[in-house]
N, CA, C and O atoms as a Tinker XYZ file with bonds, in Angstrom:
   320  protein
     1  N      0.855000   -1.207000   -0.031000    73     2
     2  CA    -0.043000    0.048000    0.014000    64     1     3
     3  C      0.868000    1.221000    0.010000    63     2     4     5
     4  O      1.841000    1.270000    0.763000    81     3
     5  N      0.550000    2.212000   -0.869000    73     3     6
     6  CA     1.349000    3.449000   -0.837000    64     5     7
     7  C      0.895000    4.350000    0.339000    63     6     8     9
     8  O     -0.239000    4.327000    0.816000    81     7
     9  N      1.845000    5.096000    0.727000    73     7    10
    10  CA     1.584000    5.927000    1.931000    64     9    11
    11  C      0.564000    7.018000    1.468000    63    10    12    13
    12  O      0.627000    7.572000    0.370000    81    11
    13  N     -0.462000    7.288000    2.503000    73    11    14
    14  CA    -1.274000    8.497000    2.112000    64    13    15
    15  C     -0.361000    9.754000    2.184000    63    14    16    17
    16  O      0.631000    9.815000    2.910000    81    15
    17  N     -0.800000   10.778000    1.341000    73    15    18
    18  CA    -0.061000   12.089000    1.215000    64    17    19
    19  C     -0.969000   13.117000    1.877000    63    18    20    21
    20  O     -2.149000   13.200000    1.536000    81    19
    21  N     -0.428000   13.927000    2.846000    73    19    22
    22  CA    -1.221000   15.018000    3.382000    64    21    23
    23  C     -0.561000   16.258000    2.894000    63    22    24    25
    24  O      0.619000   16.483000    3.165000    81    23
    25  N     -1.296000   17.082000    2.174000    73    23    26
    26  CA    -0.851000   18.437000    1.687000    64    25    27
    27  C     -1.294000   19.431000    2.774000    63    26    28    29
    28  O     -2.453000   19.488000    3.186000    81    27
    29  N     -0.269000   20.224000    3.217000    73    27    30
    30  CA    -0.415000   21.009000    4.402000    64    29    31
    31  C      0.055000   22.429000    4.266000    63    30    32    33
    32  O      0.615000   22.751000    3.218000    81    31
    33  N     -0.116000   23.291000    5.207000    73    31    34
    34  CA     0.651000   24.522000    5.430000    64    33    35
    35  C      1.144000   24.619000    6.796000    63    34    36    37
    36  O      0.722000   23.814000    7.627000    81    35
    37  N      1.969000   25.490000    7.117000    73    35    38
    38  CA     2.678000   25.534000    8.389000    64    37    39
    39  C      1.667000   25.956000    9.533000    63    38    40    41
    40  O      1.818000   25.547000   10.684000    81    39
    41  N      0.678000   26.754000    9.182000    73    39    42
    42  CA    -0.238000   27.360000   10.216000    64    41    43
    43  C     -1.643000   26.632000   10.254000    63    42    44    45
    44  O     -2.565000   27.106000   10.918000    81    43
    45  N     -1.769000   25.558000    9.579000    73    43    46
    46  CA    -3.072000   24.966000    9.531000    64    45    47
    47  C     -3.449000   24.039000   10.627000    63    46    48    49
    48  O     -2.905000   22.936000   10.678000    81    47
    49  N     -4.315000   24.383000   11.490000    73    47    50
    50  CA    -4.680000   23.527000   12.740000    64    49    51
    51  C     -5.348000   22.206000   12.271000    63    50    52    53
    52  O     -5.104000   21.183000   12.910000    81    51
    53  N     -6.115000   22.164000   11.271000    73    51    54
    54  CA    -6.702000   20.938000   10.766000    64    53    55
    55  C     -5.651000   20.058000   10.186000    63    54    56    57
    56  O     -5.796000   18.837000   10.227000    81    55
    57  N     -4.645000   20.584000    9.670000    73    55    58
    58  CA    -3.481000   19.738000    9.147000    64    57    59
    59  C     -2.806000   19.027000   10.291000    63    58    60    61
    60  O     -2.498000   17.839000   10.194000    81    59
    61  N     -2.576000   19.726000   11.352000    73    59    62
    62  CA    -2.012000   19.147000   12.543000    64    61    63
    63  C     -2.866000   18.070000   13.038000    63    62    64    65
    64  O     -2.309000   17.031000   13.391000    81    63
    65  N     -4.231000   18.173000   13.120000    73    63    66
    66  CA    -5.125000   17.186000   13.573000    64    65    67
    67  C     -5.037000   15.905000   12.679000    63    66    68    69
    68  O     -5.016000   14.770000   13.156000    81    67
    69  N     -4.987000   16.185000   11.346000    73    67    70
    70  CA    -4.941000   15.109000   10.443000    64    69    71
    71  C     -3.634000   14.311000   10.613000    63    70    72    73
    72  O     -3.642000   13.080000   10.585000    81    71
    73  N     -2.537000   15.014000   10.786000    73    71    74
    74  CA    -1.229000   14.312000   11.001000    64    73    75
    75  C     -1.236000   13.485000   12.313000    63    74    76    77
    76  O     -0.806000   12.332000   12.348000    81    75
    77  N     -1.731000   14.112000   13.359000    73    75    78
    78  CA    -1.957000   13.451000   14.672000    64    77    79
    79  C     -2.838000   12.173000   14.473000    63    78    80    81
    80  O     -2.501000   11.116000   15.007000    81    79
    81  N     -3.922000   12.264000   13.734000    73    79    82
    82  CA    -4.814000   11.085000   13.459000    64    81    83
    83  C     -3.997000    9.900000   12.881000    63    82    84    85
    84  O     -4.044000    8.787000   13.406000    81    83
    85  N     -3.286000   10.155000   11.838000    73    83    86
    86  CA    -2.414000    9.196000   11.179000    64    85    87
    87  C     -1.464000    8.630000   12.224000    63    86    88    89
    88  O     -1.463000    7.420000   12.452000    81    87
    89  N     -0.648000    9.476000   12.872000    73    87    90
    90  CA     0.352000    9.065000   13.822000    64    89    91
    91  C     -0.271000    8.155000   14.900000    63    90    92    93
    92  O      0.319000    7.132000   15.248000    81    91
    93  N     -1.466000    8.517000   15.439000    73    91    94
    94  CA    -2.108000    7.805000   16.553000    64    93    95
    95  C     -2.479000    6.390000   16.085000    63    94    96    97
    96  O     -2.480000    5.435000   16.863000    81    95
    97  N     -2.781000    6.296000   14.838000    73    95    98
    98  CA    -3.172000    4.977000   14.212000    64    97    99
    99  C     -2.059000    4.249000   13.526000    63    98   100   101
   100  O     -2.249000    3.253000   12.829000    81    99
   101  N     -0.807000    4.826000   13.771000    73    99   102
   102  CA     0.358000    4.208000   13.194000    64   101   103
   103  C      0.374000    3.916000   11.685000    63   102   104   105
   104  O      0.881000    2.914000   11.182000    81   103
   105  N     -0.239000    4.904000   11.028000    73   103   106
   106  CA    -0.319000    4.889000    9.556000    64   105   107
   107  C      0.727000    5.783000    8.996000    63   106   108   109
   108  O      0.604000    7.003000    9.102000    81   107
   109  N      1.839000    5.198000    8.354000    73   107   110
   110  CA     2.832000    6.084000    7.758000    64   109   111
   111  C      2.226000    6.913000    6.676000    63   110   112   113
   112  O      1.391000    6.439000    5.906000    81   111
   113  N      2.626000    8.110000    6.615000    73   111   114
   114  CA     2.244000    9.109000    5.601000    64   113   115
   115  C      3.317000   10.001000    5.182000    63   114   116   117
   116  O      4.341000   10.105000    5.857000    81   115
   117  N      3.122000   10.693000    4.029000    73   115   118
   118  CA     4.092000   11.598000    3.483000    64   117   119
   119  C      3.421000   12.960000    3.619000    63   118   120   121
   120  O      2.247000   13.078000    3.268000    81   119
   121  N      4.106000   13.999000    4.112000    73   119   122
   122  CA     3.613000   15.331000    4.292000    64   121   123
   123  C      4.241000   16.237000    3.097000    63   122   124   125
   124  O      5.449000   16.218000    2.864000    81   123
   125  N      3.403000   16.964000    2.422000    73   123   126
   126  CA     3.898000   17.808000    1.468000    64   125   127
   127  C      3.334000   19.281000    1.892000    63   126   128   129
   128  O      2.123000   19.504000    1.918000    81   127
   129  N      4.279000   20.234000    2.209000    73   127   130
   130  CA     3.895000   21.532000    2.644000    64   129   131
   131  C      3.860000   22.402000    1.356000    63   130   132   133
   132  O      4.868000   22.721000    0.725000    81   131
   133  N      2.540000   22.763000    1.029000    73   131   134
   134  CA     2.278000   23.560000   -0.329000    64   133   135
   135  C      2.916000   24.946000   -0.255000    63   134   136   137
   136  O      3.179000   25.534000   -1.304000    81   135
   137  N      3.174000   25.486000    0.912000    73   135   138
   138  CA     3.854000   26.745000    0.993000    64   137   139
   139  C      5.280000   26.631000    0.396000    63   138   140   141
   140  O      5.776000   27.564000   -0.236000    81   139
   141  N      5.869000   25.555000    0.598000    73   139   142
   142  CA     7.251000   25.358000    0.189000    64   141   143
   143  C      7.304000   24.673000   -1.193000    63   142   144   145
   144  O      8.352000   24.708000   -1.838000    81   143
   145  N      6.235000   24.070000   -1.653000    73   143   146
   146  CA     6.152000   23.377000   -2.905000    64   145   147
   147  C      5.112000   23.887000   -3.882000    63   146   148   149
   148  O      4.033000   23.298000   -3.946000    81   147
   149  N      5.352000   24.923000   -4.634000    73   147   150
   150  CA     4.356000   25.516000   -5.444000    64   149   151
   151  C      3.814000   24.557000   -6.617000    63   150   152   153
   152  O      2.675000   24.656000   -7.074000    81   151
   153  N      4.693000   23.692000   -7.016000    73   151   154
   154  CA     4.179000   22.683000   -7.986000    64   153   155
   155  C      3.060000   21.791000   -7.397000    63   154   156   157
   156  O      2.082000   21.452000   -8.063000    81   155
   157  N      3.256000   21.442000   -6.149000    73   155   158
   158  CA     2.292000   20.563000   -5.389000    64   157   159
   159  C      1.089000   21.349000   -5.116000    63   158   160   161
   160  O     -0.018000   20.814000   -5.184000    81   159
   161  N      1.234000   22.609000   -4.803000    73   159   162
   162  CA    -0.048000   23.482000   -4.623000    64   161   163
   163  C     -0.874000   23.506000   -5.936000    63   162   164   165
   164  O     -2.092000   23.329000   -5.927000    81   163
   165  N     -0.195000   23.720000   -7.010000    73   163   166
   166  CA    -0.882000   23.805000   -8.337000    64   165   167
   167  C     -1.646000   22.464000   -8.670000    63   166   168   169
   168  O     -2.770000   22.425000   -9.171000    81   167
   169  N     -0.864000   21.348000   -8.314000    73   167   170
   170  CA    -1.367000   20.018000   -8.531000    64   169   171
   171  C     -2.705000   19.777000   -7.811000    63   170   172   173
   172  O     -3.678000   19.263000   -8.364000    81   171
   173  N     -2.672000   20.203000   -6.491000    73   171   174
   174  CA    -3.808000   19.988000   -5.592000    64   173   175
   175  C     -4.984000   20.829000   -6.184000    63   174   176   177
   176  O     -6.120000   20.358000   -6.201000    81   175
   177  N     -4.725000   22.003000   -6.641000    73   175   178
   178  CA    -5.885000   22.879000   -7.111000    64   177   179
   179  C     -6.375000   22.211000   -8.459000    63   178   180   181
   180  O     -7.571000   22.148000   -8.746000    81   179
   181  N     -5.446000   21.758000   -9.199000    73   179   182
   182  CA    -5.834000   21.046000  -10.521000    64   181   183
   183  C     -6.653000   19.769000  -10.299000    63   182   184   185
   184  O     -7.609000   19.511000  -11.031000    81   183
   185  N     -6.281000   18.966000   -9.287000    73   183   186
   186  CA    -6.936000   17.710000   -9.024000    64   185   187
   187  C     -8.306000   17.930000   -8.296000    63   186   188   189
   188  O     -9.284000   17.245000   -8.592000    81   187
   189  N     -8.349000   18.910000   -7.331000    73   187   190
   190  CA    -9.510000   19.033000   -6.492000    64   189   191
   191  C    -10.405000   20.270000   -6.728000    63   190   192   193
   192  O    -11.564000   20.312000   -6.316000    81   191
   193  N     -9.829000   21.254000   -7.395000    73   191   194
   194  CA   -10.427000   22.513000   -7.544000    64   193   195
   195  C    -10.557000   23.343000   -6.176000    63   194   196   197
   196  O    -11.367000   24.263000   -6.056000    81   195
   197  N     -9.753000   22.966000   -5.237000    73   195   198
   198  CA    -9.792000   23.590000   -3.931000    64   197   199
   199  C     -8.465000   24.177000   -3.591000    63   198   200   201
   200  O     -7.472000   23.615000   -4.055000    81   199
   201  N     -8.317000   25.227000   -2.848000    73   199   202
   202  CA    -7.106000   25.886000   -2.443000    64   201   203
   203  C     -6.877000   25.637000   -1.010000    63   202   204   205
   204  O     -5.773000   25.884000   -0.524000    81   203
   205  N     -7.880000   25.144000   -0.268000    73   203   206
   206  CA    -7.642000   24.957000    1.199000    64   205   207
   207  C     -6.988000   23.680000    1.540000    63   206   208   209
   208  O     -6.938000   22.727000    0.763000    81   207
   209  N     -6.488000   23.693000    2.731000    73   207   210
   210  CA    -5.747000   22.395000    3.279000    64   209   211
   211  C     -6.391000   22.035000    4.588000    63   210   212   213
   212  O     -7.010000   22.903000    5.203000    81   211
   213  N     -6.290000   20.862000    5.036000    73   211   214
   214  CA    -5.512000   19.741000    4.463000    64   213   215
   215  C     -6.260000   19.140000    3.270000    63   214   216   217
   216  O     -7.489000   19.169000    3.203000    81   215
   217  N     -5.510000   18.618000    2.368000    73   215   218
   218  CA    -6.000000   17.763000    1.317000    64   217   219
   219  C     -5.193000   16.421000    1.433000    63   218   220   221
   220  O     -3.962000   16.418000    1.440000    81   219
   221  N     -5.944000   15.291000    1.523000    73   219   222
   222  CA    -5.333000   13.989000    1.723000    64   221   223
   223  C     -5.569000   13.147000    0.541000    63   222   224   225
   224  O     -6.689000   13.019000    0.046000    81   223
   225  N     -4.476000   12.554000    0.076000    73   223   226
   226  CA    -4.568000   11.643000   -1.044000    64   225   227
   227  C     -4.305000   10.197000   -0.586000    63   226   228   229
   228  O     -3.215000    9.880000   -0.108000    81   227
   229  N     -5.259000    9.375000   -0.729000    73   227   230
   230  CA    -5.109000    7.973000   -0.342000    64   229   231
   231  C     -5.341000    7.170000   -1.613000    63   230   232   233
   232  O     -6.451000    7.171000   -2.145000    81   231
   233  N     -4.358000    6.513000   -2.089000    73   231   234
   234  CA    -4.419000    5.778000   -3.358000    64   233   235
   235  C     -4.839000    6.846000   -4.476000    63   234   236   237
   236  O     -4.121000    7.822000   -4.694000    81   235
   237  N     -5.912000    6.644000   -5.105000    73   235   238
   238  CA    -6.343000    7.559000   -6.101000    64   237   239
   239  C     -7.441000    8.539000   -5.782000    63   238   240   241
   240  O     -7.970000    9.278000   -6.612000    81   239
   241  N     -7.759000    8.471000   -4.394000    73   239   242
   242  CA    -8.909000    9.254000   -3.772000    64   241   243
   243  C     -8.276000   10.550000   -3.237000    63   242   244   245
   244  O     -7.256000   10.552000   -2.549000    81   243
   245  N     -8.911000   11.581000   -3.580000    73   243   246
   246  CA    -8.570000   12.951000   -2.988000    64   245   247
   247  C     -9.600000   13.353000   -1.947000    63   246   248   249
   248  O    -10.788000   13.410000   -2.262000    81   247
   249  N     -9.189000   13.632000   -0.721000    73   247   250
   250  CA   -10.160000   14.047000    0.298000    64   249   251
   251  C     -9.716000   15.476000    0.656000    63   250   252   253
   252  O     -8.566000   15.739000    1.008000    81   251
   253  N    -10.674000   16.355000    0.547000    73   251   254
   254  CA   -10.521000   17.755000    0.941000    64   253   255
   255  C    -11.020000   17.939000    2.397000    63   254   256   257
   256  O    -12.165000   17.650000    2.746000    81   255
   257  N    -10.069000   18.444000    3.217000    73   255   258
   258  CA   -10.420000   18.657000    4.596000    64   257   259
   259  C    -10.197000   17.473000    5.473000    63   258   260   261
   260  O     -9.930000   16.390000    4.951000    81   259
   261  N    -10.287000   17.596000    6.767000    73   259   262
   262  CA   -10.145000   16.502000    7.647000    64   261   263
   263  C    -11.508000   15.757000    7.854000    63   262   264   265
   264  O    -12.248000   15.949000    8.819000    81   263
   265  N    -11.744000   14.895000    6.845000    73   263   266
   266  CA   -13.117000   14.149000    6.878000    64   265   267
   267  C    -12.728000   12.749000    7.404000    63   266   268   269
   268  O    -12.369000   11.843000    6.652000    81   267
   269  N    -12.818000   12.641000    8.677000    73   267   270
   270  CA   -12.442000   11.296000    9.353000    64   269   271
   271  C    -13.252000   10.106000    8.729000    63   270   272   273
   272  O    -12.694000    9.037000    8.483000    81   271
   273  N    -14.500000   10.307000    8.495000    73   271   274
   274  CA   -15.259000    9.195000    7.989000    64   273   275
   275  C    -14.688000    8.747000    6.611000    63   274   276   277
   276  O    -14.443000    7.554000    6.426000    81   275
   277  N    -14.479000    9.636000    5.682000    73   275   278
   278  CA   -13.852000    9.278000    4.375000    64   277   279
   279  C    -12.512000    8.701000    4.530000    63   278   280   281
   280  O    -12.158000    7.752000    3.830000    81   279
   281  N    -11.723000    9.251000    5.451000    73   279   282
   282  CA   -10.318000    8.798000    5.579000    64   281   283
   283  C    -10.326000    7.269000    6.031000    63   282   284   285
   284  O     -9.601000    6.413000    5.524000    81   283
   285  N    -11.213000    7.049000    7.016000    73   283   286
   286  CA   -11.298000    5.683000    7.561000    64   285   287
   287  C    -11.876000    4.699000    6.468000    63   286   288   289
   288  O    -11.417000    3.558000    6.404000    81   287
   289  N    -12.788000    5.078000    5.681000    73   287   290
   290  CA   -13.313000    4.220000    4.648000    64   289   291
   291  C    -12.142000    4.036000    3.583000    63   290   292   293
   292  O    -11.988000    2.914000    3.101000    81   291
   293  N    -11.423000    4.938000    3.244000    73   291   294
   294  CA   -10.414000    4.817000    2.175000    64   293   295
   295  C     -9.253000    3.917000    2.779000    63   294   296   297
   296  O     -8.678000    3.063000    2.104000    81   295
   297  N     -8.984000    4.159000    3.987000    73   295   298
   298  CA    -7.805000    3.278000    4.657000    64   297   299
   299  C     -8.283000    1.864000    4.681000    63   298   300   301
   300  O     -7.510000    0.946000    4.407000    81   299
   301  N     -9.584000    1.649000    5.013000    73   299   302
   302  CA   -10.145000    0.229000    5.038000    64   301   303
   303  C    -10.117000   -0.392000    3.786000    63   302   304   305
   304  O     -9.864000   -1.592000    3.688000    81   303
   305  N    -10.384000    0.407000    2.699000    73   303   306
   306  CA   -10.429000   -0.211000    1.402000    64   305   307
   307  C     -9.024000   -0.553000    0.875000    63   306   308   309
   308  O     -8.846000   -1.467000    0.071000    81   307
   309  N     -8.064000    0.192000    1.345000    73   307   310
   310  CA    -6.682000   -0.015000    0.943000    64   309   311
   311  C     -6.113000   -1.355000    1.614000    63   310   312   313
   312  O     -5.302000   -2.083000    1.041000    81   311
   313  N     -6.614000   -1.589000    2.855000    73   311   314
   314  CA    -5.977000   -2.735000    3.665000    64   313   315
   315  C     -6.797000   -4.077000    3.444000    63   314   316   317
   316  O     -6.375000   -5.139000    3.902000    81   315
   317  N     -7.972000   -3.994000    2.733000    73   315   318
   318  CA    -8.772000   -5.179000    2.700000    64   317   319
   319  C     -8.405000   -5.935000    1.390000    63   318   320
   320  O     -8.958000   -7.001000    1.116000    81   319
């Protein structure tokens, strides 16, 4: 299973919650700070139509915001 990717900014409290959620569940993830990576920021907007963070990519699914139900559903699909 590929690691989920969390697109974040330095000041985003929901991003910190999302990262804490993955750490508490021992799910390895990759963090991409879109303030430091303008190409990633453009990619997120292109894929989701959104500029807000966090955006979480699990497999081919893009989740805008810290939507715990969708995250759990996507993680369950990836491990079954």
